[in-house]
DSSP file (Angstrom, degrees, kcal/mol; ACC not computed):
  #  RESIDUE AA STRUCTURE BP1 BP2  ACC     N-H-->O    O-->H-N    N-H-->O    O-->H-N    TCO  KAPPA ALPHA  PHI   PSI    X-CA   Y-CA   Z-CA
    1    1 A A              0   0    0      0, 0.0     8,-0.7     0, 0.0     2,-0.0   0.000 360.0 360.0 360.0 141.3    1.2  -55.1  -12.7
    2    2 A P  B     -A    8   0A   0      0, 0.0     6,-0.2     0, 0.0     5,-0.1  -0.332 360.0-123.9 -70.4 153.3    2.0  -53.1   -9.6
    3    3 A G    >   -     0   0    0      4,-3.4     3,-1.4     1,-0.0     6,-0.1  -0.018  43.7 -75.4 -81.1-169.8    5.0  -50.7   -9.6
    4    4 A A  T 3  S+     0   0    0      1,-0.3    -1,-0.0     2,-0.1     0, 0.0   0.806 134.2  36.2 -62.9 -30.5    7.8  -50.7   -7.1
    5    5 A R  T 3  S-     0   0    0      2,-0.1    -1,-0.3     3,-0.0     3,-0.1   0.170 125.4 -93.2-108.9  17.7    5.6  -49.1   -4.4
    6    6 A G  S <  S+     0   0    0     -3,-1.4     2,-0.2     1,-0.3    -2,-0.1   0.572  83.1 136.2  84.5   8.1    2.4  -50.8   -5.2
    7    7 A N        -     0   0    0      1,-0.1    -4,-3.4    -5,-0.1    -1,-0.3  -0.519  62.6 -96.1 -85.5 157.1    1.2  -48.1   -7.5
    8    8 A K  B     -A    2   0A   0     -6,-0.2     2,-0.4    -2,-0.2    -1,-0.1  -0.455  34.6-134.4 -70.1 141.6   -0.4  -48.8  -10.8
    9    9 A K        -     0   0    0     -8,-0.7     2,-0.3    -2,-0.1    -1,-0.1  -0.788  16.1-137.7 -96.1 142.5    1.9  -48.6  -13.9
   10   10 A F        -     0   0    0     -2,-0.4     4,-0.0     1,-0.1     3,-0.0  -0.766   9.8-131.5-100.5 149.0    0.6  -46.7  -16.9
   11   11 A A  S    S+     0   0    0     -2,-0.3     2,-0.3     2,-0.0    -1,-0.1   0.899  82.2   1.1 -66.6 -43.3    1.1  -48.0  -20.4
   12   12 A G  S    S-     0   0    0     -3,-0.0     2,-0.2     3,-0.0    -1,-0.0  -0.806  89.6 -72.6-138.5 177.9    2.4  -44.8  -21.9
   13   13 A K        -     0   0    0     -2,-0.3     2,-0.5     1,-0.1    -2,-0.0  -0.517  47.0-121.3 -74.5 139.7    3.3  -41.2  -21.1
   14   14 A A        -     0   0    0     -2,-0.2     2,-0.5    -4,-0.0    -1,-0.1  -0.687  28.6-151.4 -79.7 129.9    0.5  -38.9  -20.4
   15   15 A R        -     0   0    0     -2,-0.5     2,-0.1     3,-0.0     3,-0.1  -0.882   5.0-136.9-109.4 133.2    0.6  -36.0  -22.8
   16   16 A G        -     0   0    0     -2,-0.5     2,-0.2     1,-0.1    -1,-0.0  -0.372  33.1 -90.7 -80.7 163.2   -0.8  -32.6  -22.0
   17   17 A R        -     0   0    0     -2,-0.1     2,-0.5     1,-0.0    -1,-0.1  -0.479  38.5-133.8 -72.4 142.3   -2.8  -30.6  -24.4
   18   18 A T        -     0   0    0     -2,-0.2     2,-0.4    -3,-0.1    -1,-0.0  -0.842  21.1-165.7 -99.2 136.6   -0.8  -28.3  -26.6
   19   19 A T        -     0   0    0     -2,-0.5     2,-0.3     0, 0.0     0, 0.0  -0.892  27.4-104.0-119.1 151.3   -2.0  -24.7  -27.0
   20   20 A A        -     0   0    0     -2,-0.4     2,-0.3     1,-0.1     0, 0.0  -0.522  37.8-121.9 -71.6 133.9   -1.0  -22.1  -29.5
   21   21 A R        -     0   0    0     -2,-0.3     2,-0.6     1,-0.0    -1,-0.1  -0.603  18.9-147.4 -79.7 134.8    1.3  -19.5  -28.0
   22   22 A V        -     0   0    0     -2,-0.3     2,-0.5     0, 0.0    -1,-0.0  -0.894  13.2-135.3-102.1 124.4    0.0  -15.9  -28.2
   23   23 A E        -     0   0    0     -2,-0.6     2,-0.3     1,-0.0    -2,-0.0  -0.665  18.4-132.2 -83.0 129.5    2.8  -13.4  -28.7
   24   24 A L        -     0   0    0     -2,-0.5     2,-0.4     1,-0.0    -1,-0.0  -0.599  14.6-140.8 -82.2 137.1    2.3  -10.3  -26.5
   25   25 A K        -     0   0    0     -2,-0.3     3,-0.1     1,-0.1    -1,-0.0  -0.771  15.1-128.1 -97.1 142.5    2.7   -6.9  -28.0
   26   26 A G        -     0   0    0     -2,-0.4    -1,-0.1     1,-0.2     3,-0.1  -0.230  42.7 -72.9 -76.1 173.0    4.4   -4.1  -26.2
   27   27 A P        -     0   0    0      0, 0.0     2,-0.3     0, 0.0    -1,-0.2  -0.332  53.1-101.9 -67.4 151.4    2.9   -0.7  -25.7
   28   28 A E        -     0   0    0     -3,-0.1     2,-0.6     1,-0.1    -3,-0.0  -0.565  34.7-135.3 -75.0 135.3    2.6    1.6  -28.7
   29   29 A I        -     0   0    0     -2,-0.3     2,-0.5    -3,-0.1    -1,-0.1  -0.815  10.8-143.7 -97.3 123.8    5.3    4.3  -28.6
   30   30 A C        +     0   0    0     -2,-0.6    11,-0.0     1,-0.1    -2,-0.0  -0.738  23.3 172.3 -88.0 128.8    4.2    7.8  -29.3
   31   31 A K        +     0   0    0     -2,-0.5    -1,-0.1     4,-0.0     3,-0.0   0.277  39.2 118.9-115.9   6.7    6.7    9.9  -31.3
   32   32 A D     >  -     0   0    0      1,-0.2     4,-2.2     2,-0.0     5,-0.2  -0.651  52.3-155.5 -77.9 115.5    4.5   12.9  -31.9
   33   33 A P  H  > S+     0   0    0      0, 0.0     4,-1.3     0, 0.0    -1,-0.2   0.810  91.0  55.4 -65.1 -28.3    6.2   15.9  -30.3
   34   34 A V  H  > S+     0   0    0      2,-0.2     4,-1.1     1,-0.2     3,-0.3   0.943 111.0  43.1 -69.1 -46.6    3.0   17.9  -29.9
   35   35 A L  H  > S+     0   0    0      1,-0.2     4,-2.1     2,-0.2     3,-0.4   0.892 111.2  56.0 -65.8 -38.1    1.2   15.0  -28.0
   36   36 A L  H  < S+     0   0    0     -4,-2.2    -1,-0.2     1,-0.2    -2,-0.2   0.806 112.0  42.4 -64.9 -28.3    4.3   14.4  -25.9
   37   37 A T  H  < S+     0   0    0     -4,-1.3    -1,-0.2    -3,-0.3    -2,-0.2   0.619 122.8  36.3 -93.0 -13.0    4.4   18.0  -24.7
   38   38 A T  H  < S+     0   0    0     -4,-1.1    16,-2.5    -3,-0.4     2,-0.3   0.557 114.4  48.3-115.0 -11.5    0.6   18.4  -24.1
   39   39 A H  E  < S-B   53   0B   0     -4,-2.1     2,-1.1    14,-0.3    14,-0.2  -0.936  76.2-120.3-131.3 152.0   -0.4   15.0  -22.7
   40   40 A A  E >   -B   52   0B   0     12,-3.2     3,-1.2    -2,-0.3    12,-0.7  -0.793  40.7-148.0 -88.2  98.5    0.8   12.6  -20.0
   41   41 A M  T 3  S+     0   0    0     -2,-1.1    12,-0.0     1,-0.2    -5,-0.0  -0.479  73.3  14.1 -75.6 136.6    1.4    9.6  -22.3
   42   42 A G  T 3  S+     0   0    0     -2,-0.2    -1,-0.2     2,-0.1     9,-0.0   0.473  95.1 104.2  83.9   3.9    0.9    6.1  -20.7
   43   43 A V    <   +     0   0    0     -3,-1.2     2,-0.4     9,-0.1    -2,-0.1   0.780  52.2  94.0 -87.2 -28.8   -1.0    7.4  -17.7
   44   44 A N        -     0   0    0     -4,-0.4     7,-0.1     1,-0.2    -2,-0.1  -0.520  55.7-168.8 -69.5 120.8   -4.5    6.4  -18.9
   45   45 A I        +     0   0    0     -2,-0.4     2,-0.3     3,-0.0    -1,-0.2   0.520  57.4  90.4 -90.2  -5.7   -5.2    2.9  -17.4
   46   46 A Y  S    S-     0   0    0      4,-0.1    -2,-0.0     1,-0.1     0, 0.0  -0.659  75.1-133.4 -94.6 148.1   -8.3    2.2  -19.4
   47   47 A K  S    S+     0   0    0     -2,-0.3     2,-0.3     0, 0.0    -1,-0.1   0.915  96.0  43.7 -63.5 -42.8   -8.2    0.4  -22.8
   48   48 A D  S    S+     0   0    0     -3,-0.0     2,-0.2     2,-0.0    -2,-0.1  -0.783  90.5  63.9-102.8 148.2  -10.5    3.0  -24.3
   49   49 A G  S    S-     0   0    0     -2,-0.3     2,-0.1    -4,-0.1    -5,-0.1  -0.465  76.2 -73.1 125.2 164.2  -10.1    6.7  -23.8
   50   50 A Q        -     0   0    0     -2,-0.2    -4,-0.1     1,-0.1     2,-0.1  -0.459  50.0 -95.0 -90.6 161.7   -7.8    9.5  -24.4
   51   51 A E        -     0   0    0     -2,-0.1     2,-0.3     1,-0.1   -10,-0.1  -0.386  51.6 -92.7 -70.3 156.0   -4.5   10.3  -22.7
   52   52 A V  E     -B   40   0B   0    -12,-0.7   -12,-3.2    -2,-0.1     2,-0.2  -0.534  38.9-128.2 -76.3 130.2   -4.6   12.8  -19.8
   53   53 A K  E     -B   39   0B   0     -2,-0.3     2,-0.3   -14,-0.2   -14,-0.3  -0.557  22.0-118.2 -77.4 141.7   -4.0   16.4  -20.8
   54   54 A L        -     0   0    0    -16,-2.5    -1,-0.1    -2,-0.2     3,-0.1  -0.599  27.2-144.8 -78.4 139.9   -1.4   18.3  -18.9
   55   55 A K        -     0   0    0     -2,-0.3     5,-0.1     1,-0.1    -1,-0.0  -0.521  31.6 -82.3 -97.3 167.9   -2.6   21.3  -16.9
   56   56 A P    >   -     0   0    0      0, 0.0     3,-1.9     0, 0.0     4,-0.3  -0.341  44.1-108.8 -66.2 155.5   -0.7   24.6  -16.4
   57   57 A D  G >  S+     0   0    0      1,-0.3     3,-1.5     2,-0.2    -2,-0.0   0.798 115.0  67.3 -57.5 -30.0    1.8   24.5  -13.5
   58   58 A S  G 3  S+     0   0    0      1,-0.3    -1,-0.3     4,-0.0     4,-0.1   0.728  94.0  58.4 -66.0 -20.3   -0.4   26.8  -11.4
   59   59 A E  G <  S+     0   0    0     -3,-1.9    -1,-0.3     2,-0.1    -2,-0.2   0.517  94.1  78.1 -87.7  -5.9   -3.0   24.0  -11.1
   60   60 A Y  S <  S-     0   0    0     -3,-1.5     5,-0.1    -4,-0.3     0, 0.0  -0.750  93.1 -97.6-102.0 151.1   -0.6   21.5   -9.5
   61   61 A P    >   -     0   0    0      0, 0.0     3,-0.9     0, 0.0     4,-0.5  -0.304  28.9-121.9 -66.7 152.8    0.5   21.7   -5.8
   62   62 A E  G >  S+     0   0    0      1,-0.2     3,-1.1     2,-0.2     4,-0.4   0.840 107.7  63.2 -65.5 -35.2    3.8   23.4   -5.0
   63   63 A W  G >  S+     0   0    0      1,-0.2     3,-1.3     2,-0.2     4,-0.4   0.770  89.1  71.6 -62.4 -25.2    5.3   20.4   -3.3
   64   64 A L  G X  S+     0   0    0     -3,-0.9     3,-0.7     1,-0.3    -1,-0.2   0.847  96.9  48.8 -59.2 -35.2    5.1   18.4   -6.6
   65   65 A F  G <  S+     0   0    0     -3,-1.1    -1,-0.3    -4,-0.5    -2,-0.2   0.562 108.2  55.2 -84.4  -7.1    7.9   20.5   -8.1
   66   66 A N  G <  S+     0   0    0     -3,-1.3    -1,-0.2    -4,-0.4     2,-0.2   0.365  76.4 122.9-102.7   2.8   10.1   20.0   -5.0
   67   67 A V    <   -     0   0    0     -3,-0.7     2,-0.6    -4,-0.4    -3,-0.0  -0.468  67.1-122.0 -70.1 132.2   10.0   16.1   -5.0
   68   68 A H        +     0   0    0     -2,-0.2    -1,-0.1     1,-0.1    -2,-0.1  -0.645  38.0 168.6 -75.2 117.8   13.5   14.6   -5.2
   69   69 A I        +     0   0    0     -2,-0.6    -1,-0.1     3,-0.0    -2,-0.0   0.352  45.5  91.6-114.0   5.0   13.5   12.4   -8.3
   70   70 A G  S    S-     0   0    0      1,-0.2     3,-0.1     0, 0.0    -2,-0.0  -0.028  93.6 -52.0 -83.4-167.3   17.3   11.6   -8.5
   71   71 A P  S    S-     0   0    0      0, 0.0    -1,-0.2     0, 0.0    -2,-0.0  -0.293  76.6 -81.9 -64.4 156.0   19.1    8.7   -7.0
   72   72 A P        -     0   0    0      0, 0.0     2,-0.1     0, 0.0    -3,-0.0  -0.254  51.5-107.6 -61.1 146.0   18.5    8.1   -3.3
   73   73 A K        -     0   0    0     -3,-0.1     2,-0.1     1,-0.1     5,-0.0  -0.443  30.9-117.8 -74.1 146.6   20.6   10.3   -1.0
   74   74 A K    >>  -     0   0    0     -2,-0.1     3,-1.3     1,-0.1     4,-0.6  -0.392  29.0-105.4 -78.7 163.4   23.4    8.7    0.9
   75   75 A L  G >4 S+     0   0    0      1,-0.3     3,-1.1     2,-0.2    -1,-0.1   0.867 119.7  54.5 -60.9 -38.5   23.4    8.7    4.7
   76   76 A D  G 34 S+     0   0    0      1,-0.2    -1,-0.3     3,-0.0     9,-0.0   0.657 103.5  57.4 -72.2 -13.3   26.0   11.5    5.0
   77   77 A E  G <4 S+     0   0    0     -3,-1.3    -1,-0.2     2,-0.1     2,-0.2   0.598  94.3  85.2 -87.9 -12.6   23.9   13.8    2.8
   78   78 A L  S << S-     0   0    0     -3,-1.1    -4,-0.0    -4,-0.6    -3,-0.0  -0.561  85.4-112.3 -91.7 155.3   20.9   13.5    5.1
   79   79 A D    >   -     0   0    0     -2,-0.2     3,-2.0     1,-0.1     6,-0.4  -0.734  18.1-140.1 -84.6 125.5   20.2   15.6    8.2
   80   80 A P  T 3  S+     0   0    0      0, 0.0    -1,-0.1     0, 0.0     6,-0.1   0.635  98.4  66.3 -64.1 -11.2   20.5   13.6   11.4
   81   81 A D  T 3  S+     0   0    0      4,-0.1     2,-0.3     5,-0.0    -2,-0.0   0.414  88.0  88.1 -88.5   4.2   17.5   15.5   12.8
   82   82 A T  S <> S-     0   0    0     -3,-2.0     4,-1.4     1,-0.1     3,-0.2  -0.702  78.0-130.5-105.6 155.3   15.1   14.0   10.2
   83   83 A L  H  > S+     0   0    0     -2,-0.3     4,-2.3     1,-0.2     5,-0.2   0.843 108.4  62.2 -66.1 -34.2   13.0   10.9   10.3
   84   84 A Q  H  > S+     0   0    0      1,-0.2     4,-2.1     2,-0.2    -1,-0.2   0.874 101.6  52.6 -60.8 -38.6   14.3   10.0    6.8
   85   85 A Y  H  > S+     0   0    0     -6,-0.4     4,-2.5     1,-0.2    -1,-0.2   0.949 111.2  44.8 -60.9 -50.2   17.9    9.8    8.2
   86   86 A W  H  X S+     0   0    0     -4,-1.4     4,-2.3     1,-0.2    -2,-0.2   0.852 112.5  51.1 -68.6 -34.2   17.0    7.4   11.0
   87   87 A R  H  X S+     0   0    0     -4,-2.3     4,-2.1     2,-0.2    -1,-0.2   0.905 111.8  47.9 -67.0 -40.1   14.9    5.2    8.7
   88   88 A H  H  X S+     0   0    0     -4,-2.1     4,-2.4    -5,-0.2    -2,-0.2   0.901 111.3  50.6 -66.3 -40.3   17.8    5.0    6.3
   89   89 A L  H  X S+     0   0    0     -4,-2.5     4,-2.4     2,-0.2    -2,-0.2   0.905 110.1  50.0 -62.3 -42.7   20.2    4.2    9.1
   90   90 A R  H  X S+     0   0    0     -4,-2.3     4,-2.2     1,-0.2    -1,-0.2   0.898 110.2  50.6 -63.2 -39.7   17.9    1.4   10.3
   91   91 A K  H  X S+     0   0    0     -4,-2.1     4,-2.4     2,-0.2    -2,-0.2   0.921 110.8  48.5 -64.5 -44.3   17.7    0.0    6.8
   92   92 A L  H  X S+     0   0    0     -4,-2.4     4,-2.2     1,-0.2    -2,-0.2   0.901 112.1  49.0 -62.9 -40.5   21.5    0.0    6.4
   93   93 A N  H  X S+     0   0    0     -4,-2.4     4,-2.6     2,-0.2    -1,-0.2   0.887 109.9  51.4 -65.6 -38.2   22.0   -1.7    9.8
   94   94 A T  H  X S+     0   0    0     -4,-2.2     4,-2.3     2,-0.2    -2,-0.2   0.931 110.4  48.9 -64.5 -45.2   19.4   -4.4    9.0
   95   95 A W  H  X S+     0   0    0     -4,-2.4     4,-2.2     1,-0.2    -2,-0.2   0.917 111.8  49.9 -58.6 -42.8   21.2   -5.1    5.7
   96   96 A H  H  X S+     0   0    0     -4,-2.2     4,-2.3     1,-0.2    -2,-0.2   0.919 109.8  49.8 -63.3 -45.5   24.5   -5.3    7.5
   97   97 A E  H  X S+     0   0    0     -4,-2.6     4,-2.5     1,-0.2    -1,-0.2   0.901 110.2  50.9 -59.4 -42.3   23.1   -7.7   10.2
   98   98 A I  H  X S+     0   0    0     -4,-2.3     4,-2.3     1,-0.2    -1,-0.2   0.915 110.3  49.2 -63.2 -42.9   21.6  -10.0    7.5
   99   99 A K  H  X S+     0   0    0     -4,-2.2     4,-1.5     2,-0.2    -1,-0.2   0.906 112.1  48.5 -63.6 -41.0   25.0  -10.1    5.7
  100  100 A V  H  X S+     0   0    0     -4,-2.3     4,-1.1     1,-0.2    -2,-0.2   0.914 111.8  49.3 -64.0 -43.3   26.8  -11.0    8.9
  101  101 A R  H  X S+     0   0    0     -4,-2.5     4,-0.6     1,-0.2     3,-0.3   0.882 110.1  51.1 -62.7 -39.4   24.3  -13.7    9.8
  102  102 A N  H  < S+     0   0    0     -4,-2.3     3,-0.4     1,-0.2    -1,-0.2   0.791 104.0  58.0 -72.9 -25.6   24.6  -15.2    6.3
  103  103 A R  H  < S+     0   0    0     -4,-1.5    -1,-0.2     1,-0.2    -2,-0.2   0.819  98.5  61.1 -69.8 -29.8   28.4  -15.3    6.5
  104  104 A R  H  <        0   0    0     -4,-1.1    -1,-0.2    -3,-0.3    -2,-0.2   0.762 360.0 360.0 -68.6 -24.3   28.2  -17.5    9.6
  105  105 A R     <        0   0    0     -4,-0.6    -1,-0.3    -3,-0.4    -2,-0.1   0.491 360.0 360.0 -71.2 360.0   26.4  -20.3    7.8
């Protein structure tokens, strides 16, 4: 017999196939102090292979040791003569405009 909209009615509920769930394992955590100080753990992207050995500081470029790795600097901490300052200012203004637009709705 046709349904309310002229579609066919099915006798029972269609049941999907059930599959066994596979539990994902997290990465292995290395606790060996010698390996942690001589190798870059977790950098190797291949399943097989060794971890990457750390080189002496003289083999890395100088700028690498000057990279800011702390929390992002606030606008008043930046120099207005830099491109970084103006990009940060534009980002803050964009966020502000979006918030103002969303309040109007």
